[in-house]
Backbone bond lengths (Angstrom), bond angles and torsions (degrees), N, CA, C in turn:
res aa  C-N    CA-C-N  psi(-1)  N-CA   C-N-CA  omega(-1)  CA-C   N-CA-C  phi
1 M - - - 1.451 - - 1.535 114.58 -
2 E 1.428 113.01 -37.98 1.453 116.97 178.06 1.604 112.26 -60.64
3 K 1.310 115.26 -38.71 1.423 117.07 -179.04 1.470 110.91 -67.27
4 Q 1.307 121.76 -42.73 1.516 124.65 177.49 1.514 111.93 -63.64
5 S 1.280 117.26 -31.00 1.469 121.21 177.51 1.552 106.04 -69.57
6 R 1.271 123.29 -45.21 1.371 127.77 178.54 1.526 111.67 -59.28
7 Y 1.305 113.84 -41.16 1.518 119.71 -176.77 1.486 103.96 -66.49
8 S 1.257 123.38 -47.85 1.464 121.52 -179.86 1.524 112.98 -63.57
9 E 1.302 119.75 -38.67 1.414 120.35 174.79 1.585 110.71 -60.62
10 K 1.339 114.81 -39.75 1.535 114.83 -179.46 1.501 107.74 -72.46
11 R 1.349 116.24 -38.13 1.478 115.10 173.81 1.563 114.49 -56.76
12 R 1.368 115.52 -50.52 1.471 122.05 172.26 1.496 113.45 -46.84
13 L 1.347 114.84 -46.35 1.479 121.34 179.13 1.479 112.28 -58.33
14 L 1.376 112.15 -46.24 1.521 111.10 179.23 1.464 115.76 -70.33
15 I 1.357 116.33 -28.65 1.461 121.68 171.44 1.613 113.01 -61.39
16 V 1.277 110.85 -42.95 1.515 119.89 177.44 1.613 108.11 -63.52
17 L 1.392 115.69 -50.61 1.493 120.62 179.62 1.518 108.23 -56.69
18 A 1.381 116.73 -52.91 1.388 116.50 -179.54 1.464 117.93 -58.49
19 G 1.329 115.60 -38.98 1.514 121.13 175.89 1.530 111.10 -64.35
20 A 1.315 115.64 -38.56 1.482 117.55 -179.63 1.489 108.02 -69.58
21 A 1.277 121.81 -41.23 1.494 121.94 173.17 1.376 115.69 -57.12
22 I 1.316 117.89 -46.45 1.481 123.71 -178.98 1.525 110.04 -63.92
23 I 1.355 117.96 -44.95 1.518 120.51 175.12 1.499 110.93 -68.39
24 G 1.231 122.93 -30.25 1.447 123.16 175.49 1.496 112.83 -69.06
25 L 1.357 117.31 -39.79 1.437 120.83 178.88 1.476 109.81 -70.76
26 L 1.378 117.47 -40.90 1.512 119.53 175.52 1.493 109.80 -58.15
27 G 1.324 117.92 -48.66 1.476 124.75 -177.71 1.492 108.27 -58.02
28 I 1.373 121.01 -40.86 1.532 120.35 -179.40 1.549 109.49 -72.00
29 G 1.390 114.75 -35.46 1.504 117.91 177.66 1.521 108.40 -66.53
30 Y 1.385 119.11 -42.26 1.482 117.28 178.67 1.509 110.21 -64.62
31 G 1.372 115.46 -40.47 1.522 116.57 -179.35 1.499 110.27 -63.30
32 A 1.361 121.96 -31.06 1.372 123.55 175.88 1.523 111.65 -67.38
33 L 1.360 114.28 -43.26 1.484 120.75 176.47 1.551 108.56 -56.34
34 V 1.340 114.50 -50.27 1.445 118.44 -176.42 1.471 114.36 -60.68
35 R 1.372 112.73 -31.78 1.492 119.78 176.15 1.443 115.90 -63.48
36 V 1.347 116.89 -32.18 1.476 121.68 176.99 1.423 113.67 -96.70
37 G 1.361 115.17 10.11 1.553 119.23 171.79 1.470 114.02 95.61
38 I 1.333 122.55 7.52 1.406 123.34 173.16 1.524 110.84 -106.85
39 G 1.276 116.37 119.53 1.419 122.65 -177.60 1.510 114.36 -168.44
40 L 1.351 117.54 165.97 1.408 122.42 -177.30 1.572 106.69 -88.74
41 S 1.346 114.91 136.72 1.486 118.82 174.52 1.467 105.74 -79.97
42 C 1.435 113.29 155.18 1.416 123.14 179.85 1.541 113.70 -65.04
43 P 1.302 124.44 115.07 1.412 126.12 -175.09 1.521 113.18 -60.14
44 F 1.387 113.74 -34.02 1.414 116.98 176.16 1.559 113.91 -65.36
45 Y 1.351 113.92 -48.67 1.548 118.59 174.95 1.523 110.96 -58.05
46 T 1.411 115.55 -40.66 1.444 114.35 -179.02 1.512 112.81 -67.85
47 L 1.283 122.66 -29.14 1.430 130.20 -174.20 1.547 107.61 -80.82
48 F 1.422 115.75 -49.27 1.376 119.96 -166.66 1.556 117.47 -118.62
49 G 1.243 111.71 -7.23 1.541 120.70 176.74 1.505 110.01 68.99
50 L 1.288 116.87 23.71 1.505 123.88 176.46 1.516 109.78 -119.54
51 R 1.275 117.56 140.05 1.499 115.73 176.39 1.480 115.03 -81.93
52 C 1.294 114.20 136.12 1.443 122.44 -178.03 1.513 108.98 -78.93
53 P 1.325 117.67 166.32 1.489 118.49 176.57 1.502 114.89 -56.74
54 G 1.273 119.62 -27.62 1.468 124.47 -175.08 1.563 114.51 -96.08
55 C 1.427 115.53 -7.25 1.391 116.91 -178.37 1.571 111.99 -56.34
56 G 1.333 111.91 131.74 1.500 115.76 -178.75 1.584 115.90 100.44
57 I 1.417 115.58 -11.76 1.376 119.79 -175.42 1.534 110.60 -69.74
58 S 1.361 120.93 -37.64 1.438 122.89 179.72 1.546 109.09 -66.24
59 R 1.277 118.91 -40.46 1.470 118.96 179.78 1.519 109.73 -75.37
60 G 1.381 119.90 -28.26 1.374 120.09 170.58 1.534 115.12 -65.84
61 M 1.318 115.06 -39.82 1.454 117.40 -178.40 1.543 107.11 -71.26
62 A 1.239 118.33 -33.05 1.471 121.44 175.29 1.534 107.38 -59.97
63 A 1.320 114.87 -49.83 1.494 119.14 -179.09 1.497 108.09 -56.29
64 L 1.294 120.18 -42.37 1.466 121.69 178.99 1.526 114.80 -64.19
65 L 1.358 114.50 -37.32 1.453 116.59 173.19 1.521 111.79 -63.92
66 A 1.301 117.00 -29.29 1.555 119.69 176.19 1.609 109.64 -85.87
67 G 1.266 118.04 9.23 1.389 120.01 -176.99 1.551 120.40 69.82
68 R 1.365 115.90 19.75 1.413 122.91 -177.66 1.542 107.33 -100.08
69 F 1.353 116.91 79.31 1.448 119.80 -177.19 1.583 110.54 -67.26
70 D 1.272 114.72 -32.48 1.527 119.41 178.66 1.466 109.46 -61.68
71 R 1.316 121.62 -39.89 1.457 124.23 -174.83 1.622 106.41 -72.52
72 F 1.247 118.23 -29.84 1.485 119.83 -174.61 1.492 113.26 -52.39
73 L 1.284 113.04 -47.59 1.569 123.76 -179.98 1.478 107.19 -73.91
74 E 1.314 122.36 -27.80 1.573 117.25 -178.58 1.516 110.32 -69.48
75 Y 1.310 116.05 -32.00 1.493 118.44 -175.51 1.597 104.71 -73.69
76 N 1.212 120.48 -44.69 1.422 120.52 -173.49 1.534 108.42 -153.20
77 L 1.361 119.41 107.07 1.485 122.65 -173.09 1.488 110.53 -61.40
78 L 1.339 117.17 -32.88 1.443 119.63 -172.94 1.539 113.15 -95.43
79 A 1.238 116.47 6.97 1.499 124.80 177.32 1.490 117.19 -50.86
80 P 1.327 121.24 -45.33 1.412 120.57 174.97 1.538 112.47 -58.80
81 L 1.319 117.56 -45.24 1.519 122.62 176.51 1.489 111.05 -57.57
82 I 1.330 118.78 -47.56 1.412 128.53 -174.52 1.572 104.27 -60.61
83 V 1.297 113.16 -56.63 1.445 119.90 -173.31 1.581 109.80 -61.83
84 F 1.262 116.99 -41.83 1.424 122.65 -178.30 1.599 108.35 -64.18
85 Y 1.340 116.12 -40.75 1.479 119.63 -179.76 1.551 111.22 -68.61
86 I 1.338 114.77 -40.80 1.464 115.86 176.28 1.615 110.64 -58.74
87 L 1.286 113.71 -46.33 1.471 118.88 178.96 1.551 111.13 -60.36
88 W 1.367 116.59 -44.25 1.389 125.59 176.47 1.554 110.79 -53.21
89 V 1.247 117.44 -53.76 1.523 124.49 179.90 1.584 108.32 -63.06
90 C 1.313 117.36 -46.93 1.512 119.22 177.76 1.506 111.57 -57.04
91 F 1.368 113.86 -46.48 1.491 118.68 178.91 1.494 113.21 -54.65
92 F 1.306 113.66 -53.01 1.533 118.99 -178.74 1.445 113.52 -67.14
93 C 1.321 117.58 -32.80 1.568 118.03 177.71 1.509 107.86 -71.33
94 A 1.340 119.55 -40.27 1.418 122.15 178.44 1.484 111.86 -67.17
95 K 1.279 119.45 -36.65 1.535 122.96 177.91 1.509 107.73 -62.43
96 Q 1.361 115.91 -44.89 1.498 122.64 177.12 1.518 109.64 -57.75
97 Y 1.177 113.58 -46.55 1.533 118.87 -177.18 1.512 114.91 -64.16
98 V 1.407 111.68 -39.71 1.465 114.54 -179.56 1.547 109.72 -70.12
99 K 1.315 118.96 -36.17 1.361 124.09 179.73 1.590 115.16 -72.98
100 T 1.345 113.98 -39.27 1.488 118.08 -164.48 1.528 112.07 -121.29
101 A 1.390 116.75 -4.93 1.467 121.08 -168.16 1.494 114.65 57.95
102 K 1.386 117.69 17.43 1.494 119.32 174.62 1.560 109.42 -126.20
103 W 1.329 111.11 133.20 1.487 116.70 177.96 1.521 111.81 -81.17
104 A 1.288 114.95 111.48 1.430 117.56 -180.00 1.550 106.55 -155.85
105 Y 1.353 113.50 147.70 1.472 117.92 -177.96 1.565 106.26 -99.13
106 R 1.299 118.48 115.83 1.453 123.29 172.41 1.531 109.16 -118.89
107 S 1.331 111.09 102.48 1.458 114.81 -170.20 1.604 110.67 -72.61
108 P 1.240 117.38 136.75 1.527 123.82 178.71 1.518 108.41 -78.14
109 C 1.278 118.25 -20.86 1.525 121.18 -172.45 1.571 102.43 -143.51
110 K 1.254 118.28 104.48 1.460 122.26 175.21 1.434 115.93 -63.89
111 W 1.362 113.25 -30.62 1.470 122.45 -179.06 1.614 109.05 -65.85
112 V 1.308 119.07 -31.41 1.457 120.23 175.32 1.583 109.92 -65.72
113 D 1.331 115.48 -44.38 1.433 116.18 -179.94 1.526 107.74 -67.65
114 I 1.207 124.92 -43.10 1.505 126.83 -176.06 1.551 107.44 -64.88
115 L 1.305 118.44 -47.97 1.460 122.18 -174.58 1.561 111.77 -66.22
116 T 1.374 110.35 -37.98 1.530 115.41 175.17 1.479 110.58 -66.70
117 L 1.387 118.86 -45.98 1.459 116.16 175.52 1.536 114.98 -57.95
118 V 1.384 119.33 -42.53 1.375 118.77 177.13 1.475 114.30 -62.56
119 L 1.333 113.81 -45.46 1.546 113.51 -179.35 1.535 111.16 -65.77
120 V 1.224 120.76 -36.25 1.475 125.26 -177.87 1.540 108.25 -66.81
121 V 1.335 119.47 -45.47 1.419 123.13 -179.31 1.525 112.01 -66.76
122 A 1.361 114.98 -35.12 1.470 120.76 176.33 1.490 112.18 -69.45
123 W 1.391 115.02 -41.83 1.407 119.13 176.45 1.495 112.44 -63.22
124 W 1.313 118.31 -40.16 1.450 124.37 178.38 1.573 111.31 -60.23
125 I 1.219 113.83 -41.08 1.585 122.11 -178.83 1.586 104.95 -71.83
126 L 1.311 119.19 -51.47 1.421 122.95 -171.78 1.616 109.97 -66.40
127 R 1.377 116.12 -40.22 1.472 115.85 -177.26 1.466 112.24 -70.74
128 N 1.364 118.46 -22.25 1.453 117.90 175.50 1.493 115.04 -90.43
129 I 1.326 117.79 -23.87 1.409 121.80 -176.36 1.673 109.01 -90.03
130 V 1.328 114.10 -50.40 1.384 119.73 -176.85 1.616 109.42 -89.44
131 G 1.265 117.27 -26.83 1.432 117.94 170.55 1.620 106.33 96.43
132 L 1.319 119.02 31.14 1.519 121.24 172.55 1.367 115.14 -67.53
């Protein structure tokens, strides 16, 4: 029974790694499309005329693909934190899946979640009031 359990854990790890590779390749492809002017507009901005906390991240990632690190922060100052947090959540969801075969987010540090939420909401308000 122990050997079968390890096998399924290894199989789940391969599924996670394959999924991450596919998502990474799709992200690079989308970044390349954004770089040449083809991309999706923000649905929140389209509906309400206000910029969401993530507005500009696609263009910023396209700038990173082009090696323009200076432009990355111009598009969205909070982009590094948002990208880090998305990767953080994905990592711990994947870790939980590999161990238990269930997708769930179990944060190892609640203060990271709370601090990120506070910063993102503050950024959302500031960028629409001040125009950052």
